[in-house]
N, C-alpha and C positions, 0 to 999 in steps of 0.2 A: 495598599493591599497588593500582593503579588498576583499576577494574572498571566494567562496564556493567550496570545493572539494566533489564530490559525487562519491562513489564507489558502483557499483551495479552488481547484477547477477540474473539470472533466470534459474531454473533447474527443470525437471519433478520429481525429487526424484527417489526412487527405486521401487515403486509399481505401479505408474500411467503409463498408456500407452502413454499419451501425456500431454503436458504442457498447462493448461488452464489459466495460470496467464499472466498478462501484466504489463508493467513497463513504467513510464514516468520520464524523467529527462530533464527538460527544453523542447526544441523542439524535443528531441530524444525519440523515443518509441521503445520498444522491446515487441512484441506481440506474445504470444503463441509459443515461440521458446526457444532455449537453448544457454546459454553462457558457454563455457568451463572454463573460468576464469573471475574474477571480472574486470570490465572496470571502469576506473576512469576518470571523466570529471571535468573541472574547469570552473567556471563562476564568473565574477565580481559581487560584491554586489551592488545593486542599482535597476535595473529592476527586478520586481518580478520573482522569479525562483520557479517553481513547481517541486516537487519530489513526486511521488505517485506510489502505486501498486493497481492492480485490480485483484481479485481472482474469476474466473468464478465458478459458483455453481456446485459442484460435484453432479453427479446423474441426472443432467438436460441436455438435448441436447443443444448444442450451448453455453456452458459456455465460451469457447474460443472466440466465436463471440462477446458475451456481454462484456467481459473484454477488448478486442481489441477496440471495438467501444468506450467504455468509456475512455480508455487511449488516443486514438487519439483525442477525443473531448476536453479532459482536456489539452493536449499538444497544440491544436489549440487555446484554450483560452489564454494560456500563460501569457503574461505580463498584460492582462486585469484582472487577478485575484489579484487585488490590495486591496480588502476590503472583510470583512466577507460577505456582501450582494452579492458581485460578485461571491464568491465561492459557496454560497448557490444557487444562480440562475443557475450557471453552472451545479451543481449536479442535480438540478431539471430538467434541460434540458437533461442531460444524462439519467435520469430515463425515461423521455418521449421518448427519442430516442431509448432506448433498447426496450421499449414496441412497438414502431412503427416497428422496425426491426424484432421483433418477430411475427408480423402479427396480434397482438391483438386478437380479438375473431374469427379469420378466421379458427381456427383449425390447424394452421401450426405446424410442428414438433418442431419448436423453441418457441412455445407459452409461455413456462414457463422459458425461459432462463433468467439468471440473474447473477449479480456479486456484490461482495463487493468492496469497495474502501477506501483507507486511504492515507493521504499524508500531506505534508507541503508546504507552500509558503514562501520562504525566502525573507524578505524585509530588508531595512536598519534599524537596531535596533529592529526589531520585527519579529515575525513568526506567520503565520496563520496555525493552525492545523485543519484537517478535516477528517471525516470518516462517512461511512454508512456501517454497518455490523461489522464483527469481525476482519478484518485486523487492524493492530495496528501502532501507532507512540509512540516512547519512547524518552525522553530526557536522555542523557548519562551524568552523573556527577560524581565527586569524592564520592558523598554520595550514589551512586548506581543508578539503572535505575528508572525512573519515567514515568509511562504510562500517555501520554497526550490525547490519543484517548479514546473513550467511547465504550465499547463492546455492540453491539446490540445482546445480548444473554439472555436467561432465567437465573434466579438465579441458581447457582451451589449447588448441594446437599453437605452435609458434607463429606469431603474427596475427592470430585470431583474437579479436576483442570481444565479440558477442556470440551467443548461440541461442537458438530458439528451443532447445531441448531442456526440459526440466526433469530432475530425477525423483522429485516428489511434489505432490500438490494435494489439495483437498478434493476428493473425488477423482475423476479422470480415468476410471477403470470400470469395466462391467462387473467386476467382483470387488468386494470390500477389501481395502488395504489400510492398515493403521498407518499413521504418520508419526514422525518424530519432530515436533515443532522446535525451532530454535527460539529460545527465550533467555534473556539475560537482563540483569539489573545494572544500571550505570548511574553514577552521580550526576546531578543536575543542579544548576544554580541560575539566578537571574542573569540575563544576557545570552544564555545559550539558545542556539537555533538548530532546527532539525528539518530535514527534507524527507518526506515519505512519498514514494512514487512507483508507478508501474514501469515496465521496460519500454513502453512507448516513448518515454523520455530518455532513459539511459542508453538504449540501443543506438539511436541516431545522434545523440549529443554526448561527446566524450566528457570524462570527469573534469578536465581542465576548463572546459567551456561552462559547465555547471558552476564550478568554483568561481569563475570570473563574474557570472551573473550575480551570485549570492554575495560576493564581496561588494558589489556596487548597489544592491537593492535589498529592501526589506519587505516583508508582508505582501500585500496585493501586487505591488509593482514587481517584486521578485517572482511571484507565481506567474504573472503575465509574461515576463521576459523569458522564463524557462519554457513556457508553452510556445512562445514565439520562436525560440531557438530550435525546438523540435519540429515546428512547422517549416522553418527555413531549411532544415536538414531533410525535408521530404515528407515529414509526417506519415511514416509508413504504417503506424499502428495507433491504437487508441492511446490517448495521453491523459493520465490522471495523476494529480500531484497535490500535496499539501505542504506548506511551509509553516512550521510552528515556532513561535518565539516566546521564551519565558521572560517576563518583565517584572520589575520589583515595585512599580508604582504607576 
């Protein structure tokens, strides 16, 4: 029977006082907490399986609240995320929910809380890829990493590899703003692997280093080595990642 193996972890890094990231793997969520080692879960291919990360906005009160709210709503949607429209509708609902929880125009301390989100929905023979913000999804192949998500960031200057600025996110403003989620369907088959992660991994660790780790390792060992690479690069931000592998038996 085809199955999906998902290895995931979430860690505050070396410089942040707390973890404002959240993680979704099927019905399982890990919100604003810490895993000391990668956890690997197995699911049969068939019912849509969502794997996603949410990165609470740094510098804004309530980033952990926003990311946890979004993670739990996506996990609750679960098997209903069977089409591109269903994913878009859920992300729009998440955006409205963050705004409501922030208190809207009432002057709440959480008024500008927000979060990015990125993930995949594994289906039989295909995959839905989605994101809002700069958290990322990569396909892992013998030809190297291929980014499937679309960064909501301003253009980079020559020689600039990263930026902390996002052009859209869920919430993040005292007044309600609709979002335009990036959602796309791509084919998938046994043997395919995917990396879903926050920028706490991709900012300090360049793509060629990510690719090197994923060429050498699978599942929990790959997740651990990716985390280790981010820590060795200074661990400047929260690090949350999931490595998903589609297997045929």
